[in-house]
Steps between C-alpha positions, in 0.01 A plus 500: 500500500786738577645437149185621326478817718846607389358551145204712611491857370278716716352703221261689726792680668654642181409847380470594139835497321788265415640260755767226482494174689773233482481128580780242511419156365706210626478116488239485774258714291454214243436239768174672601330416168346163432589481132867590530639229262650753263688725743624378836777754564565855411641833608308794363420864585149629436460878477139622476434850383153576624311793354201581716231697329148613581331197337772241465835369618750418227788263599801456280697187600872488414637155582870424460733223613557128447295184536629145506333282228548141393619446138239329283781326309757393761293532826792707646418802709598839371454870578266693266523882525182694496435872458150606396215739564132420562203724573192461716216744548272508802184696417263628768145366471198362684640146560820302492540300178743437214395689195789405272837321540653845552212671678351422841212692661525578870286706729613838635520356849717203406784525753765303318589292197726202508743479207670165577292296252533767232882503536509117483287493180700783339822299563346180349386696192851644454662153483608376155286231341807279444721487805835415355826511700745762361747220408245351259345817343722496191423142416226452240189301586433174320204662325720770360720244333207343320330720246674823612213629710217352287276275692266231365189400690292189471125563516291240691554219243620158605879506519521166314309638204699819473838322518399254224380781272811712559740221416303389190482858376880541534563198270248598220560781248250782510193443275530748207130592541585663840767718335237624247265579781775690693572709187133596479496596866813717464348697210209631714 
């Protein structure tokens, strides 16, 4: 419970204007979330520039530091640097609800907002899709060797049928009638 309170921002106390709030994120931060398979360790600084207005509170999150990830290829841990900005808007309204992924409605008498979950989600969104150890980043993937970036997909047919038809087509010459049809198609 004490952990969550450290990420409370008492918005009711701030006057109109710009305010800065800093948080330090360490390894223990990631252990408080149930779905922490992607990031278990990290050392980050979160600086929130909060602009309090008459009708809304605009928060600009600047998150910088490193997280420890597991390589998808070698399963070795490595440090991934992160440095990014995210924005969240808290709009004053009649009830508390999420309007959009970037806009949350709060009442004027809401005493505080907790940003721990937001920070965690922002960090997860900033992670690369392929988590590759720096030692392996210059190596080409197997898919890149085949077809030079062109991928072929099999659509819901039985794999036995498609393999037979592919191998038989490779051995036969192309029917000349198809060539004539291709020429007609190219004229249009």
